[in-house]
C-alpha positions as CSV (number, residue, x, y, z in Angstrom):
1,M,-21.5,8.7,-24.0
2,R,-23.4,11.1,-21.7
3,K,-22.4,14.7,-22.2
4,T,-20.3,16.3,-19.5
5,P,-22.3,18.9,-17.6
6,L,-21.2,22.5,-17.8
7,V,-20.0,22.6,-14.2
8,L,-17.9,19.5,-14.6
9,L,-16.3,20.9,-17.7
10,A,-15.5,24.1,-15.8
11,L,-14.0,22.0,-13.0
12,C,-12.0,19.9,-15.4
13,A,-9.9,22.7,-16.9
14,A,-6.7,21.1,-15.5
15,V,-4.3,24.0,-15.9
16,T,-3.5,25.4,-12.4
17,T,-2.7,24.2,-9.0
18,A,-5.7,22.6,-7.3
19,C,-7.6,24.8,-4.8
20,S,-6.8,22.3,-2.1
21,G,-3.1,22.4,-2.8
22,G,-2.6,19.4,-5.1
23,T,-0.1,19.2,-7.9
24,T,-0.6,20.8,-11.3
25,S,-1.4,18.4,-14.1
26,S,-1.9,18.3,-17.8
27,T,-4.6,15.7,-17.5
28,S,-7.3,17.5,-19.4
29,T,-7.2,17.7,-23.2
30,T,-10.1,20.1,-23.5
31,S,-11.5,22.7,-21.2
32,A,-14.5,25.0,-21.0
33,Q,-14.9,28.0,-18.7
34,P,-18.3,29.5,-17.9
35,S,-18.9,32.6,-20.0
36,A,-19.4,36.0,-18.6
37,T,-23.1,35.5,-18.9
38,T,-23.3,32.2,-17.0
39,T,-25.5,32.6,-14.0
40,Q,-24.6,31.6,-10.5
41,A,-27.4,29.0,-10.6
42,E,-26.0,27.5,-13.8
43,E,-22.5,27.2,-12.2
44,A,-24.0,25.4,-9.2
45,T,-26.0,22.8,-11.1
46,T,-25.1,19.2,-11.9
47,A,-26.2,17.0,-14.8
48,S,-29.3,16.1,-12.9
49,G,-30.2,19.8,-12.4
50,T,-29.8,19.5,-8.6
51,P,-28.3,22.7,-7.0
52,V,-25.2,22.0,-5.0
53,A,-23.0,23.9,-2.5
54,G,-20.9,26.7,-4.0
55,D,-17.5,25.1,-3.2
56,C,-15.7,23.3,-6.0
57,G,-15.4,20.0,-4.1
58,A,-19.1,19.7,-3.5
59,Q,-19.8,20.5,-7.2
60,F,-17.3,17.9,-8.4
61,L,-18.8,15.2,-6.1
62,A,-22.3,16.1,-7.2
63,G,-21.4,15.4,-10.8
64,L,-20.6,11.7,-10.0
65,T,-22.8,8.8,-9.2
66,P,-21.7,6.6,-6.2
67,R,-20.3,4.0,-8.5
68,R,-18.4,6.6,-10.5
69,K,-16.9,8.0,-7.4
70,L,-15.5,4.6,-6.6
71,A,-14.2,4.2,-10.1
72,Q,-12.3,7.4,-9.7
73,L,-10.2,5.6,-7.0
74,L,-9.0,2.9,-9.4
75,T,-6.1,2.8,-11.8
76,V,-5.9,-0.2,-14.1
77,G,-3.3,-1.4,-16.6
78,V,-4.4,-1.4,-20.2
79,T,-3.4,-3.3,-23.3
80,G,-4.1,-0.6,-25.8
81,L,-6.6,1.9,-27.2
82,S,-9.7,-0.3,-27.2
83,D,-9.1,-1.5,-23.7
84,A,-8.4,2.0,-22.4
85,T,-11.5,3.6,-24.0
86,N,-13.7,0.8,-22.8
87,V,-12.8,1.2,-19.2
88,V,-13.0,5.0,-19.2
89,S,-16.2,5.3,-21.2
90,G,-17.9,2.2,-19.5
91,E,-17.2,2.2,-15.8
92,G,-15.5,5.7,-15.7
93,V,-12.2,4.5,-14.2
94,G,-10.1,7.3,-12.9
95,G,-6.7,6.2,-14.1
96,I,-5.0,4.0,-16.6
97,F,-1.5,2.5,-16.4
98,V,0.8,2.1,-19.4
99,G,3.0,-0.9,-18.9
100,S,5.6,-2.9,-20.8
101,W,2.7,-5.0,-22.2
102,T,0.7,-2.0,-23.5
103,D,0.6,-1.5,-27.3
104,P,3.3,1.2,-28.0
105,A,0.9,3.0,-30.3
106,L,-1.1,4.2,-27.3
107,L,1.8,6.5,-26.5
108,A,3.7,6.7,-29.8
109,G,0.6,7.0,-32.0
110,G,-1.1,9.9,-30.0
111,Q,-4.0,7.6,-29.1
112,L,-4.3,9.0,-25.6
113,A,-6.2,12.0,-26.9
114,Q,-8.9,9.5,-28.0
115,V,-8.9,8.0,-24.5
116,Q,-9.3,11.4,-22.9
117,A,-12.2,12.3,-25.3
118,A,-14.0,9.1,-24.3
119,S,-14.1,10.0,-20.6
120,E,-16.4,12.3,-18.8
121,V,-13.7,13.2,-16.3
122,P,-10.1,13.6,-17.4
123,V,-8.2,10.4,-17.0
124,M,-5.0,10.0,-15.1
125,V,-2.4,8.4,-17.4
126,T,0.3,6.8,-15.4
127,I,3.6,5.1,-16.2
128,D,6.7,3.7,-14.5
129,E,9.5,5.9,-15.9
130,E,12.3,5.9,-13.3
131,G,15.2,5.5,-15.8
132,G,17.6,2.6,-15.8
133,R,15.9,-0.8,-16.0
134,V,12.5,0.6,-15.1
135,S,11.8,2.7,-18.2
136,R,8.5,2.2,-20.1
137,A,9.1,5.1,-22.5
138,R,12.8,4.5,-23.3
139,D,12.1,3.8,-27.0
140,L,10.2,7.1,-27.3
141,I,12.1,9.6,-25.1
142,G,15.5,7.9,-24.9
143,A,17.4,6.0,-22.2
144,A,18.3,7.5,-18.8
145,P,20.8,6.2,-16.3
146,S,19.6,4.4,-13.2
147,A,19.2,6.3,-10.0
148,R,22.4,4.9,-8.6
149,E,24.3,5.8,-11.8
150,T,22.7,9.2,-11.8
151,V,24.3,10.1,-8.5
152,D,27.7,9.0,-9.8
153,Q,27.4,11.0,-13.1
154,M,25.7,14.3,-12.2
155,S,24.9,16.7,-9.5
156,A,21.4,17.1,-8.1
157,E,21.0,20.3,-10.1
158,Q,22.2,18.7,-13.3
159,F,19.7,15.9,-12.6
160,Y,16.9,18.5,-12.1
161,E,17.7,19.9,-15.6
162,A,17.8,16.5,-17.2
163,T,14.5,15.6,-15.6
164,L,12.9,18.8,-16.9
165,E,13.6,17.5,-20.4
166,R,12.3,14.0,-19.7
167,G,9.2,15.4,-18.0
168,R,8.4,17.6,-21.0
169,A,8.8,14.6,-23.3
170,L,6.4,12.5,-21.1
171,K,3.9,15.3,-21.0
172,D,4.0,15.6,-24.8
173,L,3.1,11.9,-25.0
174,G,0.1,12.4,-22.9
175,V,1.4,11.0,-19.6
176,T,0.1,12.9,-16.6
177,V,1.5,10.9,-13.6
178,N,4.9,9.2,-13.2
179,F,5.2,6.5,-10.6
180,A,8.6,7.9,-9.6
181,P,10.9,8.7,-7.9
182,D,11.9,5.6,-6.0
183,V,13.0,7.0,-2.6
184,D,14.0,3.6,-1.1
185,V,17.3,3.8,0.8
186,S,19.3,0.8,-0.3
187,F,22.8,-0.7,-0.5
188,Q,21.5,-3.8,-2.3
189,P,23.4,-5.1,-5.4
190,D,22.3,-3.4,-8.6
191,D,20.3,-6.3,-10.0
192,T,18.1,-6.9,-6.9
193,V,14.5,-5.8,-6.7
194,I,15.5,-2.2,-5.6
195,G,19.2,-2.2,-6.1
196,D,20.2,0.5,-8.6
197,R,16.7,1.9,-8.5
198,S,17.8,3.5,-5.3
199,F,19.8,6.7,-5.4
200,S,21.9,5.8,-2.4
201,A,22.3,4.0,0.9
202,D,22.5,7.5,2.4
203,P,19.0,8.9,3.1
204,A,20.3,12.5,2.7
205,V,21.5,11.7,-0.8
206,V,18.2,10.0,-1.7
207,T,16.3,13.1,-0.4
208,E,18.4,15.5,-2.4
209,Y,18.1,13.7,-5.7
210,A,14.5,12.7,-5.3
211,G,13.6,16.3,-4.3
212,A,15.2,17.5,-7.5
213,Y,13.2,15.0,-9.6
214,I,9.9,15.9,-8.0
215,R,10.6,19.6,-8.4
216,A,11.4,19.2,-12.1
217,M,8.4,17.0,-12.9
218,R,6.0,19.2,-11.1
219,E,7.4,22.3,-12.9
220,V,6.4,20.8,-16.3
221,G,3.0,19.5,-15.1
222,V,3.6,15.8,-14.5
223,G,2.6,14.4,-11.2
224,T,5.0,12.3,-9.2
225,V,4.6,9.4,-6.7
226,M,7.3,8.5,-4.2
227,K,7.7,4.8,-3.5
228,H,7.7,2.4,-1.7
229,F,6.4,3.5,1.7
230,P,7.5,2.8,4.4
231,G,10.7,1.6,2.7
232,H,11.6,-1.4,0.5
233,G,15.3,-0.8,0.4
234,S,16.4,-3.2,3.2
235,A,13.5,-5.6,2.9
236,S,14.0,-9.4,2.9
237,G,13.1,-10.1,-0.7
238,D,11.0,-9.2,-3.7
239,S,7.3,-8.5,-3.2
240,H,6.7,-9.5,-6.8
241,T,7.5,-13.1,-5.9
242,G,6.3,-13.5,-2.3
243,A,5.9,-12.0,1.2
244,V,8.6,-9.5,2.2
245,T,9.6,-8.3,5.6
246,T,11.3,-5.0,6.3
247,P,13.6,-4.1,9.3
248,P,11.6,-3.1,12.4
249,L,9.8,0.2,12.4
250,E,12.4,1.7,14.8
251,Q,15.1,1.1,12.2
252,L,13.0,2.4,9.4
253,Q,12.4,5.6,11.3
254,A,16.1,6.3,11.4
255,V,16.9,5.4,7.7
256,D,14.2,4.4,5.3
257,L,11.5,6.9,6.4
258,V,13.9,9.9,6.2
259,P,13.2,10.7,2.5
260,F,9.5,10.4,3.0
261,R,9.7,12.6,6.1
262,E,11.7,15.3,4.3
263,L,9.7,15.3,1.1
264,V,6.2,14.9,2.6
265,G,5.4,18.5,1.6
266,S,6.9,18.4,-1.9
267,G,3.6,17.9,-3.7
268,A,4.3,14.3,-4.6
269,A,1.9,11.5,-3.9
270,V,3.0,8.3,-2.1
271,M,2.9,4.7,-3.1
272,V,2.6,2.1,-0.3
273,G,4.4,-1.2,-0.9
274,H,3.3,-4.8,0.0
275,L,5.6,-4.9,3.0
276,D,5.4,-6.6,6.4
277,V,6.8,-4.2,9.0
278,P,7.6,-5.6,12.4
279,G,6.3,-3.2,15.1
280,L,3.7,-1.6,12.7
281,T,1.7,-4.1,10.6
282,T,-0.2,-7.1,11.9
283,P,0.6,-10.6,10.7
284,D,-0.5,-11.3,7.1
285,V,-1.6,-7.7,6.6
286,P,1.1,-6.0,4.4
287,A,1.5,-2.2,4.4
288,S,-0.6,-1.7,1.3
289,I,-3.8,-2.9,3.1
290,S,-2.7,-1.9,6.6
291,P,-4.7,0.8,8.5
292,Q,-1.7,1.3,10.8
293,V,0.6,2.1,7.8
294,M,-2.0,4.5,6.3
295,S,-2.4,6.2,9.6
296,L,1.4,6.5,10.1
297,L,1.6,8.3,6.7
298,R,-1.5,10.4,7.0
299,E,-0.9,11.6,10.5
300,G,2.9,11.7,10.4
301,T,3.3,11.6,14.1
302,G,4.8,8.1,14.1
303,Y,7.9,9.2,12.2
304,G,8.3,12.9,12.9
305,A,6.7,14.1,9.6
306,A,4.0,16.7,9.0
307,P,0.5,15.3,8.3
308,F,0.2,14.1,4.7
309,D,-3.0,15.0,2.8
310,G,-2.0,14.0,-0.7
311,P,-3.0,10.9,-2.5
312,I,-2.0,7.5,-1.2
313,F,-1.5,4.9,-4.0
314,T,-1.1,1.2,-3.6
315,D,1.6,-0.8,-5.4
316,D,0.2,-3.3,-8.0
317,L,-2.5,-5.4,-6.2
318,G,-3.0,-7.8,-9.1
319,G,0.4,-9.1,-10.1
320,M,2.6,-9.2,-7.0
321,A,2.6,-12.4,-5.0
322,A,3.0,-10.6,-1.7
323,I,-0.6,-9.7,-2.0
324,T,-2.1,-12.1,-4.6
325,A,-1.1,-15.2,-2.5
326,R,-3.2,-13.8,0.3
327,M,-6.4,-12.6,-1.4
328,S,-8.3,-12.0,-4.6
329,I,-8.1,-8.7,-6.4
330,E,-11.6,-7.8,-5.3
331,E,-10.6,-8.4,-1.6
332,A,-7.3,-6.6,-2.0
333,V,-8.9,-3.4,-3.5
334,E,-11.5,-3.2,-0.8
335,A,-9.0,-3.8,1.9
336,S,-6.7,-1.1,0.6
337,L,-9.4,1.5,0.4
338,V,-10.9,0.6,3.7
339,A,-7.4,0.9,5.2
340,G,-7.1,4.4,3.9
341,A,-5.5,4.3,0.5
342,D,-7.0,6.8,-2.1
343,N,-6.1,4.9,-5.2
344,A,-5.9,1.1,-5.8
345,L,-3.7,0.0,-8.7
346,W,-3.6,-3.2,-10.6
347,I,-2.3,-4.2,-14.0
348,T,-5.4,-5.6,-15.9
349,T,-8.9,-4.5,-16.6
350,D,-10.6,-7.9,-16.4
351,A,-11.9,-7.6,-12.8
352,L,-12.9,-3.9,-13.0
353,S,-16.7,-4.5,-12.8
354,S,-16.5,-7.1,-10.1
355,V,-14.2,-4.9,-8.1
356,L,-16.7,-2.0,-8.3
357,D,-19.6,-4.4,-7.4
358,R,-17.7,-5.4,-4.2
359,L,-16.9,-1.8,-3.4
360,E,-20.5,-0.8,-3.7
361,Q,-21.4,-3.6,-1.3
362,A,-18.7,-2.4,1.1
363,V,-20.2,1.1,1.1
364,A,-23.7,-0.2,1.6
365,A,-22.6,-2.3,4.5
366,G,-20.6,0.5,6.1
367,R,-17.2,-1.2,5.8
368,L,-16.1,1.7,3.5
369,P,-17.7,4.9,4.7
370,A,-19.2,7.1,2.0
371,A,-17.5,10.2,3.6
372,Q,-14.1,8.4,3.3
373,V,-14.8,7.7,-0.4
374,D,-15.7,11.4,-1.0
375,A,-12.5,12.5,0.7
376,S,-10.4,10.2,-1.5
377,V,-12.2,11.3,-4.6
378,L,-11.4,14.9,-3.8
379,R,-7.7,14.1,-3.1
380,M,-7.5,12.4,-6.5
381,A,-9.3,15.3,-8.3
382,A,-7.0,17.8,-6.7
383,F,-3.9,15.8,-7.7
384,K,-5.2,15.8,-11.3
385,G,-5.6,19.6,-11.1
386,L,-9.4,19.5,-11.5
387,L,-10.6,21.6,-8.6
388,T,-9.9,25.0,-10.2
389,C,-13.1,26.9,-9.3
């Protein structure tokens, strides 16, 4: 493995809020600060010895090859230690996802430290830990009630306190980002795709409890990701099994988009679902690969929110029929990043190299502008807490 340059080590001391306003994170397992005798020239030099601009973003970008930049925009599901170390040391993937199929030893056995040591840039370790039926770490940190049960059983402040404890437990395992809370507004039965994963059919209640969750997780250093923009709670079906249509955008603005609007400045990232939205998306172009949806979120003007400059994640692009029935994983990842997502997620590592090959071709052909890639890389680095200079 190529040794990490001094400037990148300095940048990767993930201990404080990112200089661009991102969340704090415990991503890095080691850190190195320039000594008092480090010269200004040494601080502004990459592995190739090329001087770079003095700002931390330019320094970070200069330490990555074009392919490594693209890899920083990908999060892949892993089966265990070998799989994880291969993708972080080989292609330099930016994030790994711990799913129900992942060897429990990756978390329980403390193996994530080995994964971090194998990577030149601290790896984002992600998980779905909502509580209730979506709980990947239940056997390690204990069970928690579903979102709907939570509202029945405790106040928002009590939920904040309980989340502090669970957040600390996740951080101790090596998790850095939790794909939660679910801020969908839903009255669906408990066992439907959203159902009891939603706090309430009242957007104000969803906002209150989701806000408490985000605040607690951020306080202990675990990143959060609100989902599923622009709202899955009243959609026609399950995007795991096929195409899903939401109510028209006008209706979403009054109900489903309220929590996103209220929490856009909370420091949480946002996950976009595979949702067809009348009045917003074009036919056969679900939200996760829709420029219109990314623009709505990024600019905020379409639903009365402040502009959003945090990371935009996609929902799983490789295992949900709402997207896989329409295109290959290579096509889906390219389409999502071109549309404006910052991080493409899927649940295997098999296609990683072919995805990166296609993304390199997209940059070379101008379909995916290099400046857009750089902006996304910096958003992800800030969210990890790496831009600390």
